[in-house]
N, C-alpha and C positions, 0 to 999 in steps of 0.2 A: 373516625379517622381511618383512611385506608393506608395500605402499606407504604405507598410512595409518599403520602403526606407525613407519615411517621418518620420515614427515613430523612425527609427534608428538615423536619423540626428537630430531630435528634442531632442533626449535624450542624445546625445554624451557629451555635456558639463556637464550636471547634473551627469551623470555616472562618468565622470572623477573627478568631485568634490567629489563624494562619495567614491572614491577609496582609500582615505587615511585611514589606519587602526585606529580604536578608541582605547582608553586606556583600554577598557574592554576586548579586545580580546587576542589571544595567540601570542602577538608580542614578538619575541625573536630572538636570533642569530640562533637558531635551525630551520631547515626547517619545515614548517607547512604542515603536510601530513595526508590525510584521505583516507581510503579505505572503501567503502560501498559495501557489498556483498548482493545481493537481490535474494532470493529464489522464486520459482514459485510453487504455489499449495502445500505449505508446512504448515500443521497445527501445532500448538504449540506442541502437544504431539507426533509428529513424531521425536522429538529430545529427546534423552535419558536424557539429563540434565533437561528436564521438566517432563518426564514420561518414565519409563523403560517398553517398550512394546515388546522388542525383536528386534526392528529395530536397525540397526548398523549405528551410526553417531559419530564415534570417533573424528573427527576433529572439528565438531561443539561443541562437549562436551569439547574438549581441549580449544577452544576459551572461552567457558563459565567459565572454571576453572581459566582462566587468567584474567577475567574481571567481569562484572556485568551481571547477568541474570535478565531481567525485566519480572516479572510475570503477569503484567496487561497492556499489549500493544495491541492496536487496530488499524485496518486500517480505511480508510475513506469510502470505498465502496468495498464490497467483490466480485469483478470481475476484470479481468486483467488490461485493459487500464485505467478505472477510478481510480483504486487503485494506479497505477503507476503515474497517472497525479498528484495526491496529493503529493506523495512522492517527485517528482522531481520539483514541482512548489511551494509548500507551500500554495496552494489554493485548496479549496474543488472542487469536480467535477462540482457542479452546478455553480461555479464561473469560472473555467478554461475552461469550455465548453465540457469536455469529460465525459458526463453522460452515455455513453455506449461505447462499443467497436466499432472500425471503425469510430470514430469521432475525428477530429484533435483538437489540442490545439488552443485556440483563438489567433488571430493575435497579440493581445496586451499582451499575456501571455509569461513569460520568465522563463526558467528553471534555476535551481541552477548552471548548467554548464555555461550558458550565463552570469548570474550575476557575478560569480567568475572570469570567463575569462575576462570580461570587467574591472575587478579590478586587473588584472595581475596574476591570479592564473591559472596554467596549469590544464586543465580538460580533462580527457579521459573516454570514455564510451565504454565498450565492452560487447555485449550481447543483449538481447531482449529489445527493446525500446517500440514498440507497441503504439506509440502516433502520427504517421504521418497521421492517418485518412484514410489510403488506404486499407490495408488488414492486416492479421496476421503477415506478414513478413516485412512490412514497405517498404521503397523505395531504400535502399542502400545508401542514402545521409545523411551525419551527420547533426544532429540538430544544430542550432546556438550555438557556444561557445565550442563545443566538438571537440577535435583533430581528424581530418579526417583520420590520419594514423592508429589510433587504433579503429575507429568506426567499429563495426562488427555486424550489425543487421542481421536478419535471411535471408533477401534477398541476402546479400553478401555471406552468407554461401551457400545458394542454388545455387548461380551462380558458385560456385567452383565444384559442383557435375555434373556428367553426367545426362542425362535425366533418365536413368535407376536408378541411385542412388537417384535422387530426389524422384522418385516414392517410392523407398524402404524406404526413410527417413520419409515417412508419414504413415508407417504401423507398428503397434506394433509387428507383427510377425517377422519383420526383426531382432528384438532382439534375436530371437532363431537361427539366422544364425551366426556361428562362424566367418564368413568373415567380419561381421560388428564389427570392432575393435574400441577401444577408439578413434583412430585417425579419424574415420569416424563420430564421434559424435559431435554435435554442442557444447555441454558443454566443451569438451576437447579443441576445437579450440578457444573458448572464453577464457579459462584459459591460453592458449599459449600466447595470446595477452596481458593479464593482467600481466603475469610473465615477458614478454619482457618489458612492460612499467615500471614495478618496477625496473628491472635491469638497466634501462637507465635513471632513474629519482631520483637517490639516494640523490642528494644534492639540490633539488629544491622543492618549494612549489607545492603541487598538490592535486587534488581530483581525485581519480580513482573509477569508478563504474564497478562492475563485476555483470552482470545480467543474470542469467541462465534461460533457458526455461524448461529444465527437472526438475522434473518428470512429468510435464504436458504431457497429451496425445500428441503424441503416445508413450511416456515413453521409448524412446530407450536408451539402454546401452549395453555394451559388455555382452555376454551370461553368463559369470561367475558371474555377479552380479544378474541377474534374477534367476539363479540357486540357489543362497543363500536362496531364498524365495519360492522355488518350493512347499513346503508343509506348508508354514508359514500362520498362521491365526492371523490377527490383533485382539487384545483384544477389543471387542466391549463394549460400555457403555449401561446402561439400556435404554437410550433414543432411541435405535434402534427399540424398540417396541412401540414407542410413537403412540398412536391411533389418535393423532392430534385433540382430543376433545377440542372444543371451541377455535380452532386455525383458522387462515385465510383460506378461501375457496381455495385460490390459492395454498396453500400447499397441500390440498387434491387432487386437480387436478394434481399437480406436482407429488405427490407420486403415483397416479393411472395412470400416463402417460405410454403408451407403450414404449416410448423412454427411460424411466428409469426402465422398467421391471414391472410396475404395482405392487408396493410393499405393498400398504396399506392393502390389504386383505391377504397378505402372511406372513408366519412365516419367520423371518429374516434368511438369509443364512449366513454361515461363511464368514468373510471378507478376501478374498484371491485376491491378485493382484500382482503377482510376477514381472511383468514388471514395474509397478508403484513403488513398494517398492525397487526393484533392481536399478531402475534409481535414486531414492532418495539417496541410499548409494553410487552409482557411483558419483553423484555430490558432496557428502560429501568428497569423495576422491579427486576430483578436487579442492574443497575448501582447502583441505590440501596442495595441491601444491601452492596455492596462499598464504596461511599462512606461509609456509616454506620460500617463497621468501620475504615476508614482514619482517620476522625475519632477513634475510640476508641484505636486501636493505633499509628497512625503519623500524627499530626496535622500534622506539618511536612513530610510527603512531597511530592515532586513528582508530580503526577498528570496524565497525558496521555490524552486520548481522541481517537481518529481511526477511520477506516474504510478497508478495503482498496480499495473502489471503490463507485461508485453504481450505479443502475439507470435505464433509460430511462423506464419508465412511459409508453411510447408517444411520447415526444418524438422528432421526426424520423421518426415512423412505425416506430420500431425497438423491439425488445423485449429486456429483460434487459441484457446488456452484450456487447461484442464488438469487432471491429476497426474502431474509430472513435475520434476524439479529442475528441468533444463534451463540453461542460461537465458534463452530467448524469452521466457515468461517470468523468471524470477529476478534477473539482473536488470535493474531499472535505471533510468537517468536520474541524476540528482545534482542540482546546481544551486549555489547560494551566492548572493551578492549582498555585501554589507559595507557600504561606503565608509572609509576611514578605519575599518576594523579588519575586513577580509581583503587579502591581496587580490589584485585584478589579474585576469588571464592566468590563473594558477590551476594546478591539477593535483588532486590527492589520490594516492594509490591505496589508502587505508580503508578498512571495511566500514561500511555504514549500513544501518538497518532502520527501516521505517519505525520500528518499535521505540527508537530514541527521540522521535520528534517531540513528543509531549514533554519529556524531561528537559529538552533543549529550550522549549518555549517557556516553561515554568522558570527556569534559571534566567533566561533573557529578561523576563519581566521582573526579576528580583525576588522570586518566591522560592521557598524550599521545595525540592523535588520530592513529592510524596513517596513514601516507602512502598505503597501499593503498586506503583508503576513498575512494569517489568523490563523497561529499558533504562537508559541513563541519559545524561546530558552530553550532547556532542558539541556544546558551545565552544570548547577549546579548539576543536577542529575548524570552526568557522573563522577563527582568528589565525590559525597556523595549520595549513594543510598537511604538514608533516606529522602532526600529532595523531596518535591512535587512542581510541577509547574502548576498543573491544578486540578480542582475539578470534572471534567466530561470530557467525550469524546463524540464526535458526529460522527455518521455514517449515510450514506444515500444510497438510491438506485434509479436509474433512469431507465435504460434499460440494458439488457444483450448485445444485438448485433443489429446493424441496418440493416445488410444484412442477418439475419436469421429470419424466421417466428416463430420459436419456442422459448423456454426458457421463456415463460410467457409474452413476449413482454414488454409492458409498465406497470410497477407495482411500482408506486412512494411510497417510504418509507423514513421517517426521524426518527432517533433513538438517544437517549441519554442514557448513562450509567455512573453512579457515582462510579462504582467499586463494589457495592452491588446490586443496583436496576437498571433494564434496562426497558425503555419504548420505544416501537416501534409504531409509528403512521403509519399504512398501509392505505393510503388515501382512497382507494376504497373498502376496506374490513374490517374485524375485527382487532382491535388494540391488542397489547400484552404488558403485564407488568409482569416481573419476579423478584423474590428475589433470586439472585445467591448464597446467603449464605445458605439458607434452601433448595434450589432447583437448584443445579448446573447444572442439566441436562435440565433445562427449560421445564419441563413437565406440570407445573400447571400455567395456564394463570390467573393472578390476576387482570385483567383489570377492573372488576366490583366489586372488593373487597372493601367494605366500610371501613374495618380495615386499608387498605393501601391508602385510597383516598387522604389524605393530602400529603403523600410522592409522590404519583403519580402526583398530580396536581402541586406540586412544580417542579418536573422534566418537566412536560408539559410546564409550564411557561418559564422555562429556555430554553427548546427546541425551543419554538416559538420566544423567544428573539434572539437566535442564528440565526434563519432563517431570522429575520429582519436585524440583524447587518451584516450578510454576504450577504445581498441583494439576497437571494435565489429567483430566477425568478419564482419558483412555489409556493411561499408563498401566503397565503390568509386566509380568515376567516374560510374556510372549514377545515384547520388543527387544529383550535381551537375548533370549535363547533362539538364535537364528541358525540356519543350516551351516553357515560359515563360522559360527562361534558356539559349537556344541558344549564347550566347557563352562558356559555361563550358567550360574546356579539358578535353578527354578525354585524361587522362594515365594510362597503365598503372600507373605506380609511385605514383599518388596523391600524397601529401605527401612521399614519399621518405624517411620516417623509420622508425626501429625504436623500439619502446616496450616495454621490459621492465618487470616489476613491481618496485616498491620492496620492501624487506624489512620485514615486520611482526612478526618474531619466531617465525614458525611454519615457515619454510622457510630453507634455507641461501641465501646471496646468490647470485643467478643468475650464470651464466658467460657471457661474451661469445662468441657463435657464431664470430666471425672469429678469435679468439685462444685460446679455451679458458681465459682468465684471468678472475679475478673482475671482474664488471661494475663499471665506473666510473660513467659517466653513464647513467641509465636510458633517457633519450630522446636520440637522436643520429641523425645522418645514416646512411643505410644504403647 
């Protein structure tokens, strides 16, 4: 018996015992149904319901008009795989193991699909997974718990194409070829499977995930969509001229990189990207197909839309996404429609984190939220947008990619934001502190401001406590003893505690290292 088989057999009885719905959940005669739609590289202001820029997103705007638009939602790490790892596991990247792209989930980590499947809920995932640890396209094999008939990662898509079309599918210029129709696009084929699942699952409990890859590079879409943006210029913010004064040196190197056009010494150019913006509107139309089918087959379903991360579009003279905590890549769209439960055309100003999605879904389906999850349930917020479930969000950075030499390599960052103030501890370089109310463009780094020292230090203490409580493997005194906080004690033992994992039904209860006996208190003095 290998390790994975042992883990599975050890947890079978506990999972079965946990499969009975609790009284707090959505237990009723109606089928319990959820559709989560995940965008890729979609920043918050790329949706008209957040900001009218001239981009066309009629279907996402429709979804927002039917439910709640959350204005302060954040991801857990602003790059593809780590962001997705937190969304689907309810664990931060430093816990689930995916602290960069091309790194797999840990063997003892379970996705929401596996948790719900093991409790009798049908789970289907169509679209970009990016968590197998192999490459951008994954393996073609479904992750545990997800229905293999609907699994459609990018390797399955590529396997359907000829060699010639595979090559074409990786070039942006292909979008200028009228022969590359919607039927050739990954997003369209992802939608086809989602629509089919919905049509065949009307009367059963289910979780359906629809995860698009577009508008991520190569940003392919039918030519009529890119033509919409032939002369379109995205309205830039003042921070496209950010001189990066008193900012981390890595951002200067990044901005001056030839890979990104060496923008620091240049006057900003108009933001034009017809393929990227065209692909974005194309996917909005595909989302419209999903929403139409939901109204036919699952009219009372909870529908959630969000994005893994945003893109800079030259803000702070930076390109794409990477080791930074700026709003453009961490502050993401989040919309929820729940007919009969969530108010229509509502707006929430309360903090939301991707880390809370797993707990929310567990409670929605009527199950206890496992203690191992590092988020909580935001189900009350989906009923009342004025409710708050958290006082801060935490964001991190480990690495961009393990098989790339570029993108800054290893740039460890830990960040906390309370909705107004944001503190980023950039372990190897200058730290950052911003007042988002007076400085929404994050141009003025207040890390050394005596006027803000008390607020900064309070956030710092909360950040360090989170690192301890979540057993961040990179934690240590060096995160506390910073140039702007020289009084912080340098203690080799840190907080002096041991923190074992609570039991969630998949592993036997941990044993105490000092006694060999079954663990009592998970957190205790060491």
